[in-house]
DRENLOTI-119074 format. One record per residue: residue number from 1; x, y, z of N, C-alpha, C in turn. Coordinates in steps of 0.2 Angstrom, whole numbers. Layout:
<pt><zadren>NUM</zadren><n_u>X</n_u><n_v>Y</n_v><n_w>Z</n_w><ca_u>X</ca_u><ca_v>Y</ca_v><ca_w>Z</ca_w><c_u>X</c_u><c_v>Y</c_v><c_w>Z</c_w></pt>
...
//
This chain:
<pt><zadren>1</zadren><n_u>77</n_u><n_v>1</n_v><n_w>-90</n_w><ca_u>73</ca_u><ca_v>4</ca_v><ca_w>-84</ca_w><c_u>66</c_u><c_v>3</c_v><c_w>-83</c_w></pt>
<pt><zadren>2</zadren><n_u>64</n_u><n_v>0</n_v><n_w>-77</n_w><ca_u>58</ca_u><ca_v>0</ca_v><ca_w>-76</ca_w><c_u>52</c_u><c_v>6</c_v><c_w>-75</c_w></pt>
<pt><zadren>3</zadren><n_u>46</n_u><n_v>7</n_v><n_w>-77</n_w><ca_u>42</ca_u><ca_v>12</ca_v><ca_w>-75</ca_w><c_u>42</c_u><c_v>15</c_v><c_w>-70</c_w></pt>
<pt><zadren>4</zadren><n_u>42</n_u><n_v>10</n_v><n_w>-64</n_w><ca_u>45</ca_u><ca_v>14</ca_v><ca_w>-56</ca_w><c_u>51</c_u><c_v>16</c_v><c_w>-57</c_w></pt>
<pt><zadren>5</zadren><n_u>55</n_u><n_v>16</n_v><n_w>-57</n_w><ca_u>63</ca_u><ca_v>17</ca_v><ca_w>-57</ca_w><c_u>63</c_u><c_v>25</c_v><c_w>-63</c_w></pt>
<pt><zadren>6</zadren><n_u>59</n_u><n_v>24</n_v><n_w>-66</n_w><ca_u>59</ca_u><ca_v>30</ca_v><ca_w>-72</ca_w><c_u>55</c_u><c_v>34</c_v><c_w>-67</c_w></pt>
<pt><zadren>7</zadren><n_u>49</n_u><n_v>32</n_v><n_w>-65</n_w><ca_u>44</ca_u><ca_v>38</ca_v><ca_w>-61</ca_w><c_u>48</c_u><c_v>41</c_v><c_w>-54</c_w></pt>
<pt><zadren>8</zadren><n_u>51</n_u><n_v>37</n_v><n_w>-51</n_w><ca_u>54</ca_u><ca_v>36</ca_v><ca_w>-44</ca_w><c_u>61</c_u><c_v>43</c_v><c_w>-46</c_w></pt>
<pt><zadren>9</zadren><n_u>64</n_u><n_v>42</n_v><n_w>-52</n_w><ca_u>70</ca_u><ca_v>45</ca_v><ca_w>-53</ca_w><c_u>67</c_u><c_v>53</c_v><c_w>-55</c_w></pt>
<pt><zadren>10</zadren><n_u>60</n_u><n_v>53</n_v><n_w>-58</n_w><ca_u>57</ca_u><ca_v>59</ca_v><ca_w>-61</ca_w><c_u>56</c_u><c_v>63</c_v><c_w>-53</c_w></pt>
<pt><zadren>11</zadren><n_u>52</n_u><n_v>59</n_v><n_w>-50</n_w><ca_u>50</ca_u><ca_v>63</ca_v><ca_w>-43</ca_w><c_u>57</c_u><c_v>66</c_v><c_w>-39</c_w></pt>
<pt><zadren>12</zadren><n_u>60</n_u><n_v>61</n_v><n_w>-39</n_w><ca_u>68</ca_u><ca_v>63</ca_v><ca_w>-35</ca_w><c_u>70</c_u><c_v>69</c_v><c_w>-38</c_w></pt>
<pt><zadren>13</zadren><n_u>72</n_u><n_v>69</n_v><n_w>-44</n_w><ca_u>76</ca_u><ca_v>75</ca_v><ca_w>-48</ca_w><c_u>71</c_u><c_v>81</c_v><c_w>-46</c_w></pt>
<pt><zadren>14</zadren><n_u>64</n_u><n_v>79</n_v><n_w>-47</n_w><ca_u>58</ca_u><ca_v>86</ca_v><ca_w>-47</ca_w><c_u>60</c_u><c_v>89</c_v><c_w>-39</c_w></pt>
<pt><zadren>15</zadren><n_u>60</n_u><n_v>84</n_v><n_w>-35</n_w><ca_u>61</ca_u><ca_v>87</ca_v><ca_w>-28</ca_w><c_u>67</c_u><c_v>89</c_v><c_w>-25</c_w></pt>
<pt><zadren>16</zadren><n_u>71</n_u><n_v>87</n_v><n_w>-28</n_w><ca_u>78</ca_u><ca_v>86</ca_v><ca_w>-26</ca_w><c_u>83</c_u><c_v>92</c_v><c_w>-31</c_w></pt>
<pt><zadren>17</zadren><n_u>78</n_u><n_v>96</n_v><n_w>-36</n_w><ca_u>83</ca_u><ca_v>99</ca_v><ca_w>-41</ca_w><c_u>87</c_u><c_v>103</c_v><c_w>-37</c_w></pt>
<pt><zadren>18</zadren><n_u>85</n_u><n_v>108</n_v><n_w>-35</n_w><ca_u>91</ca_u><ca_v>112</ca_v><ca_w>-32</ca_w><c_u>97</c_u><c_v>111</c_v><c_w>-29</c_w></pt>
<pt><zadren>19</zadren><n_u>97</n_u><n_v>105</n_v><n_w>-24</n_w><ca_u>102</ca_u><ca_v>103</ca_v><ca_w>-24</ca_w><c_u>107</c_u><c_v>99</c_v><c_w>-28</c_w></pt>
<pt><zadren>20</zadren><n_u>103</n_u><n_v>94</n_v><n_w>-32</n_w><ca_u>106</ca_u><ca_v>92</ca_v><ca_w>-37</ca_w><c_u>110</c_u><c_v>96</c_v><c_w>-42</c_w></pt>
<pt><zadren>21</zadren><n_u>107</n_u><n_v>101</n_v><n_w>-45</n_w><ca_u>109</ca_u><ca_v>105</ca_v><ca_w>-49</ca_w><c_u>117</c_u><c_v>109</c_v><c_w>-45</c_w></pt>
<pt><zadren>22</zadren><n_u>116</n_u><n_v>111</n_v><n_w>-39</n_w><ca_u>122</ca_u><ca_v>113</ca_v><ca_w>-36</ca_w><c_u>127</c_u><c_v>108</c_v><c_w>-35</c_w></pt>
<pt><zadren>23</zadren><n_u>126</n_u><n_v>102</n_v><n_w>-35</n_w><ca_u>131</ca_u><ca_v>97</ca_v><ca_w>-34</ca_w><c_u>133</c_u><c_v>93</c_v><c_w>-40</c_w></pt>
<pt><zadren>24</zadren><n_u>130</n_u><n_v>95</n_v><n_w>-46</n_w><ca_u>130</ca_u><ca_v>94</ca_v><ca_w>-52</ca_w><c_u>129</c_u><c_v>86</c_v><c_w>-53</c_w></pt>
<pt><zadren>25</zadren><n_u>125</n_u><n_v>82</n_v><n_w>-49</n_w><ca_u>124</ca_u><ca_v>76</ca_v><ca_w>-49</ca_w><c_u>116</c_u><c_v>74</c_v><c_w>-53</c_w></pt>
<pt><zadren>26</zadren><n_u>114</n_u><n_v>80</n_v><n_w>-55</n_w><ca_u>107</ca_u><ca_v>79</ca_v><ca_w>-58</ca_w><c_u>105</c_u><c_v>74</c_v><c_w>-62</c_w></pt>
<pt><zadren>27</zadren><n_u>110</n_u><n_v>73</n_v><n_w>-68</n_w><ca_u>111</ca_u><ca_v>67</ca_v><ca_w>-73</ca_w><c_u>111</c_u><c_v>60</c_v><c_w>-71</c_w></pt>
<pt><zadren>28</zadren><n_u>114</n_u><n_v>60</n_v><n_w>-64</n_w><ca_u>113</ca_u><ca_v>53</ca_v><ca_w>-62</ca_w><c_u>108</c_u><c_v>51</c_v><c_w>-58</c_w></pt>
<pt><zadren>29</zadren><n_u>104</n_u><n_v>55</n_v><n_w>-57</n_w><ca_u>96</ca_u><ca_v>53</ca_v><ca_w>-54</ca_w><c_u>91</c_u><c_v>53</c_v><c_w>-60</c_w></pt>
<pt><zadren>30</zadren><n_u>93</n_u><n_v>58</n_v><n_w>-66</n_w><ca_u>87</ca_u><ca_v>58</ca_v><ca_w>-71</ca_w><c_u>90</c_u><c_v>52</c_v><c_w>-76</c_w></pt>
<pt><zadren>31</zadren><n_u>96</n_u><n_v>49</n_v><n_w>-74</n_w><ca_u>97</ca_u><ca_v>43</ca_v><ca_w>-78</ca_w><c_u>95</c_u><c_v>36</c_v><c_w>-74</c_w></pt>
<pt><zadren>32</zadren><n_u>91</n_u><n_v>36</n_v><n_w>-68</n_w><ca_u>89</ca_u><ca_v>32</ca_v><ca_w>-64</ca_w><c_u>95</c_u><c_v>27</c_v><c_w>-61</c_w></pt>
<pt><zadren>33</zadren><n_u>102</n_u><n_v>30</n_v><n_w>-60</n_w><ca_u>107</ca_u><ca_v>26</ca_v><ca_w>-57</ca_w><c_u>105</c_u><c_v>24</c_v><c_w>-51</c_w></pt>
<pt><zadren>34</zadren><n_u>105</n_u><n_v>17</n_v><n_w>-50</n_w><ca_u>102</ca_u><ca_v>13</ca_v><ca_w>-46</ca_w><c_u>107</c_u><c_v>16</c_v><c_w>-39</c_w></pt>
<pt><zadren>35</zadren><n_u>115</n_u><n_v>16</n_v><n_w>-40</n_w><ca_u>119</ca_u><ca_v>17</ca_v><ca_w>-34</ca_w><c_u>118</c_u><c_v>26</c_v><c_w>-32</c_w></pt>
<pt><zadren>36</zadren><n_u>114</n_u><n_v>29</n_v><n_w>-34</n_w><ca_u>114</ca_u><ca_v>37</ca_v><ca_w>-32</ca_w><c_u>110</c_u><c_v>37</c_v><c_w>-25</c_w></pt>
<pt><zadren>37</zadren><n_u>115</n_u><n_v>40</n_v><n_w>-20</n_w><ca_u>115</ca_u><ca_v>40</ca_v><ca_w>-14</ca_w><c_u>108</c_u><c_v>45</c_v><c_w>-11</c_w></pt>
<pt><zadren>38</zadren><n_u>105</n_u><n_v>44</n_v><n_w>-7</n_w><ca_u>98</ca_u><ca_v>48</ca_v><ca_w>-6</ca_w><c_u>101</c_u><c_v>53</c_v><c_w>-2</c_w></pt>
<pt><zadren>39</zadren><n_u>106</n_u><n_v>53</n_v><n_w>0</n_w><ca_u>108</ca_u><ca_v>57</ca_v><ca_w>6</ca_w><c_u>113</c_u><c_v>63</c_v><c_w>2</c_w></pt>
<pt><zadren>40</zadren><n_u>111</n_u><n_v>62</n_v><n_w>-4</n_w><ca_u>116</ca_u><ca_v>67</ca_v><ca_w>-10</ca_w><c_u>112</c_u><c_v>72</c_v><c_w>-12</c_w></pt>
<pt><zadren>41</zadren><n_u>104</n_u><n_v>71</n_v><n_w>-11</n_w><ca_u>98</ca_u><ca_v>74</ca_v><ca_w>-14</ca_w><c_u>100</c_u><c_v>82</c_v><c_w>-12</c_w></pt>
<pt><zadren>42</zadren><n_u>101</n_u><n_v>84</n_v><n_w>-4</n_w><ca_u>102</ca_u><ca_v>91</ca_v><ca_w>-4</ca_w><c_u>96</c_u><c_v>94</c_v><c_w>-4</c_w></pt>
<pt><zadren>43</zadren><n_u>90</n_u><n_v>89</n_v><n_w>-4</n_w><ca_u>84</ca_u><ca_v>91</ca_v><ca_w>-1</ca_w><c_u>82</c_u><c_v>97</c_v><c_w>5</c_w></pt>
<pt><zadren>44</zadren><n_u>78</n_u><n_v>102</n_v><n_w>5</n_w><ca_u>75</ca_u><ca_v>104</ca_v><ca_w>12</ca_w><c_u>71</c_u><c_v>100</c_v><c_w>16</c_w></pt>
<pt><zadren>45</zadren><n_u>69</n_u><n_v>102</n_v><n_w>21</n_w><ca_u>64</ca_u><ca_v>99</ca_v><ca_w>23</ca_w><c_u>57</c_u><c_v>97</c_v><c_w>20</c_w></pt>
<pt><zadren>46</zadren><n_u>54</n_u><n_v>104</n_v><n_w>17</n_w><ca_u>50</ca_u><ca_v>105</ca_v><ca_w>13</ca_w><c_u>48</c_u><c_v>99</c_v><c_w>6</c_w></pt>
<pt><zadren>47</zadren><n_u>55</n_u><n_v>100</n_v><n_w>4</n_w><ca_u>55</ca_u><ca_v>95</ca_v><ca_w>-2</ca_w><c_u>56</c_u><c_v>88</c_v><c_w>1</c_w></pt>
<pt><zadren>48</zadren><n_u>58</n_u><n_v>86</n_v><n_w>6</n_w><ca_u>59</ca_u><ca_v>80</ca_v><ca_w>7</ca_w><c_u>50</c_u><c_v>78</c_v><c_w>9</c_w></pt>
<pt><zadren>49</zadren><n_u>48</n_u><n_v>82</n_v><n_w>11</n_w><ca_u>40</ca_u><ca_v>79</ca_v><ca_w>13</ca_w><c_u>36</c_u><c_v>79</c_v><c_w>8</c_w></pt>
<pt><zadren>50</zadren><n_u>38</n_u><n_v>83</n_v><n_w>2</n_w><ca_u>34</ca_u><ca_v>84</ca_v><ca_w>-3</ca_w><c_u>35</c_u><c_v>77</c_v><c_w>-7</c_w></pt>
<pt><zadren>51</zadren><n_u>41</n_u><n_v>75</n_v><n_w>-8</n_w><ca_u>44</ca_u><ca_v>70</ca_v><ca_w>-10</ca_w><c_u>40</c_u><c_v>64</c_v><c_w>-8</c_w></pt>
<pt><zadren>52</zadren><n_u>41</n_u><n_v>63</n_v><n_w>-1</n_w><ca_u>37</ca_u><ca_v>57</ca_v><ca_w>4</ca_w><c_u>30</c_u><c_v>59</c_v><c_w>3</c_w></pt>
<pt><zadren>53</zadren><n_u>26</n_u><n_v>64</n_v><n_w>1</n_w><ca_u>19</ca_u><ca_v>63</ca_v><ca_w>0</ca_w><c_u>18</c_u><c_v>60</c_v><c_w>-8</c_w></pt>
<pt><zadren>54</zadren><n_u>21</n_u><n_v>62</n_v><n_w>-13</n_w><ca_u>21</ca_u><ca_v>60</ca_v><ca_w>-19</ca_w><c_u>22</c_u><c_v>51</c_v><c_w>-18</c_w></pt>
<pt><zadren>55</zadren><n_u>27</n_u><n_v>50</n_v><n_w>-15</n_w><ca_u>29</ca_u><ca_v>42</ca_v><ca_w>-16</ca_w><c_u>24</c_u><c_v>39</c_v><c_w>-14</c_w></pt>
<pt><zadren>56</zadren><n_u>19</n_u><n_v>41</n_v><n_w>-7</n_w><ca_u>14</ca_u><ca_v>38</ca_v><ca_w>-4</ca_w><c_u>8</c_u><c_v>38</c_v><c_w>-10</c_w></pt>
<pt><zadren>57</zadren><n_u>7</n_u><n_v>44</n_v><n_w>-13</n_w><ca_u>1</ca_u><ca_v>45</ca_v><ca_w>-16</ca_w><c_u>1</c_u><c_v>40</c_v><c_w>-23</c_w></pt>
<pt><zadren>58</zadren><n_u>7</n_u><n_v>39</n_v><n_w>-26</n_w><ca_u>10</ca_u><ca_v>35</ca_v><ca_w>-32</ca_w><c_u>9</c_u><c_v>29</c_v><c_w>-29</c_w></pt>
<pt><zadren>59</zadren><n_u>14</n_u><n_v>26</n_v><n_w>-24</n_w><ca_u>16</ca_u><ca_v>20</ca_v><ca_w>-23</ca_w><c_u>13</c_u><c_v>16</c_v><c_w>-17</c_w></pt>
<pt><zadren>60</zadren><n_u>10</n_u><n_v>19</n_v><n_w>-13</n_w><ca_u>8</ca_u><ca_v>17</ca_v><ca_w>-8</ca_w><c_u>13</c_u><c_v>16</c_v><c_w>-2</c_w></pt>
<pt><zadren>61</zadren><n_u>19</n_u><n_v>20</n_v><n_w>-3</n_w><ca_u>25</ca_u><ca_v>20</ca_v><ca_w>2</ca_w><c_u>23</c_u><c_v>25</c_v><c_w>8</c_w></pt>
<pt><zadren>62</zadren><n_u>22</n_u><n_v>23</n_v><n_w>15</n_w><ca_u>23</ca_u><ca_v>28</ca_v><ca_w>19</ca_w><c_u>28</c_u><c_v>29</c_v><c_w>22</c_w></pt>
<pt><zadren>63</zadren><n_u>33</n_u><n_v>34</n_v><n_w>20</n_w><ca_u>38</ca_u><ca_v>37</ca_v><ca_w>22</ca_w><c_u>40</c_u><c_v>43</c_v><c_w>26</c_w></pt>
<pt><zadren>64</zadren><n_u>42</n_u><n_v>44</n_v><n_w>32</n_w><ca_u>43</ca_u><ca_v>49</ca_v><ca_w>35</ca_w><c_u>48</c_u><c_v>53</c_v><c_w>31</c_w></pt>
<pt><zadren>65</zadren><n_u>49</n_u><n_v>60</n_v><n_w>30</n_w><ca_u>54</ca_u><ca_v>64</ca_v><ca_w>29</ca_w><c_u>61</c_u><c_v>63</c_v><c_w>30</c_w></pt>
<pt><zadren>66</zadren><n_u>61</n_u><n_v>61</n_v><n_w>38</n_w><ca_u>67</ca_u><ca_v>60</ca_v><ca_w>41</ca_w><c_u>70</c_u><c_v>53</c_v><c_w>41</c_w></pt>
<pt><zadren>67</zadren><n_u>65</n_u><n_v>48</n_v><n_w>37</n_w><ca_u>67</ca_u><ca_v>41</ca_v><ca_w>36</ca_w><c_u>69</c_u><c_v>40</c_v><c_w>29</c_w></pt>
<pt><zadren>68</zadren><n_u>69</n_u><n_v>45</n_v><n_w>25</n_w><ca_u>70</ca_u><ca_v>44</ca_v><ca_w>17</ca_w><c_u>77</c_u><c_v>40</c_v><c_w>15</c_w></pt>
<pt><zadren>69</zadren><n_u>81</n_u><n_v>43</n_v><n_w>19</n_w><ca_u>89</ca_u><ca_v>40</ca_v><ca_w>19</ca_w><c_u>90</c_u><c_v>34</c_v><c_w>20</c_w></pt>
<pt><zadren>70</zadren><n_u>84</n_u><n_v>31</n_v><n_w>25</n_w><ca_u>86</ca_u><ca_v>24</ca_v><ca_w>26</ca_w><c_u>86</c_u><c_v>20</c_v><c_w>21</c_w></pt>
<pt><zadren>71</zadren><n_u>81</n_u><n_v>21</n_v><n_w>15</n_w><ca_u>82</ca_u><ca_v>18</ca_v><ca_w>8</ca_w><c_u>90</c_u><c_v>18</c_v><c_w>5</c_w></pt>
<pt><zadren>72</zadren><n_u>94</n_u><n_v>20</n_v><n_w>8</n_w><ca_u>100</ca_u><ca_v>21</ca_v><ca_w>5</ca_w><c_u>102</c_u><c_v>25</c_v><c_w>-2</c_w></pt>
<pt><zadren>73</zadren><n_u>98</n_u><n_v>21</n_v><n_w>-7</n_w><ca_u>100</ca_u><ca_v>24</ca_v><ca_w>-14</ca_w><c_u>94</c_u><c_v>24</c_v><c_w>-17</c_w></pt>
<pt><zadren>74</zadren><n_u>95</n_u><n_v>28</n_v><n_w>-23</n_w><ca_u>88</ca_u><ca_v>28</ca_v><ca_w>-27</ca_w><c_u>84</c_u><c_v>20</c_v><c_w>-30</c_w></pt>
<pt><zadren>75</zadren><n_u>89</n_u><n_v>16</n_v><n_w>-29</n_w><ca_u>88</ca_u><ca_v>8</ca_v><ca_w>-31</ca_w><c_u>84</c_u><c_v>6</c_v><c_w>-25</c_w></pt>
<pt><zadren>76</zadren><n_u>86</n_u><n_v>7</n_v><n_w>-20</n_w><ca_u>84</ca_u><ca_v>6</ca_v><ca_w>-14</ca_w><c_u>76</c_u><c_v>8</c_v><c_w>-13</c_w></pt>
<pt><zadren>77</zadren><n_u>77</n_u><n_v>13</n_v><n_w>-16</n_w><ca_u>68</ca_u><ca_v>17</ca_v><ca_w>-13</ca_w><c_u>63</c_u><c_v>14</c_v><c_w>-20</c_w></pt>
<pt><zadren>78</zadren><n_u>68</n_u><n_v>11</n_v><n_w>-25</n_w><ca_u>64</ca_u><ca_v>9</ca_v><ca_w>-31</ca_w><c_u>62</c_u><c_v>2</c_v><c_w>-29</c_w></pt>
<pt><zadren>79</zadren><n_u>66</n_u><n_v>-1</n_v><n_w>-27</n_w><ca_u>64</ca_u><ca_v>-8</ca_v><ca_w>-25</ca_w><c_u>58</c_u><c_v>-8</c_v><c_w>-19</c_w></pt>
<pt><zadren>80</zadren><n_u>58</n_u><n_v>-3</n_v><n_w>-15</n_w><ca_u>52</ca_u><ca_v>-2</ca_v><ca_w>-9</ca_w><c_u>46</c_u><c_v>-1</c_v><c_w>-14</c_w></pt>
<pt><zadren>81</zadren><n_u>46</n_u><n_v>3</n_v><n_w>-19</n_w><ca_u>41</ca_u><ca_v>4</ca_v><ca_w>-21</ca_w><c_u>38</c_u><c_v>-2</c_v><c_w>-25</c_w></pt>
<pt><zadren>82</zadren><n_u>42</n_u><n_v>-5</n_v><n_w>-30</n_w><ca_u>40</ca_u><ca_v>-12</ca_v><ca_w>-32</ca_w><c_u>37</c_u><c_v>-15</c_v><c_w>-27</c_w></pt>
<pt><zadren>83</zadren><n_u>40</n_u><n_v>-16</n_v><n_w>-22</n_w><ca_u>36</ca_u><ca_v>-21</ca_v><ca_w>-16</ca_w><c_u>30</c_u><c_v>-18</c_v><c_w>-15</c_w></pt>
<pt><zadren>84</zadren><n_u>30</n_u><n_v>-12</n_v><n_w>-13</n_w><ca_u>23</ca_u><ca_v>-9</ca_v><ca_w>-12</ca_w><c_u>18</c_u><c_v>-10</c_v><c_w>-18</c_w></pt>
<pt><zadren>85</zadren><n_u>20</n_u><n_v>-11</n_v><n_w>-22</n_w><ca_u>16</ca_u><ca_v>-10</ca_v><ca_w>-29</ca_w><c_u>13</c_u><c_v>-19</c_v><c_w>-29</c_w></pt>
<pt><zadren>86</zadren><n_u>17</n_u><n_v>-22</n_v><n_w>-28</n_w><ca_u>16</ca_u><ca_v>-30</ca_v><ca_w>-29</ca_w><c_u>11</c_u><c_v>-32</c_v><c_w>-22</c_w></pt>
<pt><zadren>87</zadren><n_u>12</n_u><n_v>-28</n_v><n_w>-17</n_w><ca_u>7</ca_u><ca_v>-29</ca_v><ca_w>-12</ca_w><c_u>0</c_u><c_v>-28</c_v><c_w>-12</c_w></pt>
<pt><zadren>88</zadren><n_u>-1</n_u><n_v>-21</n_v><n_w>-17</n_w><ca_u>-7</ca_u><ca_v>-19</ca_v><ca_w>-19</ca_w><c_u>-11</c_u><c_v>-22</c_v><c_w>-25</c_w></pt>
//
């Protein structure tokens, strides 16, 4: 797993911790499963905002919290971060 995927998995696990624990899917994110659906995060609006701010700070991704699910999966989000890093 690349550094980007590991870091994104860590951020997602941090900001989605409550929803992930209650769904029993925390290990899927921590392991960086590319097919993990972002809609399964179960984050509240504050958690989504904090996650988006962290992604912008670390990777230059300008994501609105209500558009987070547009990336589809953890892998889709990681690919977008890789692309943003390549452009910078």
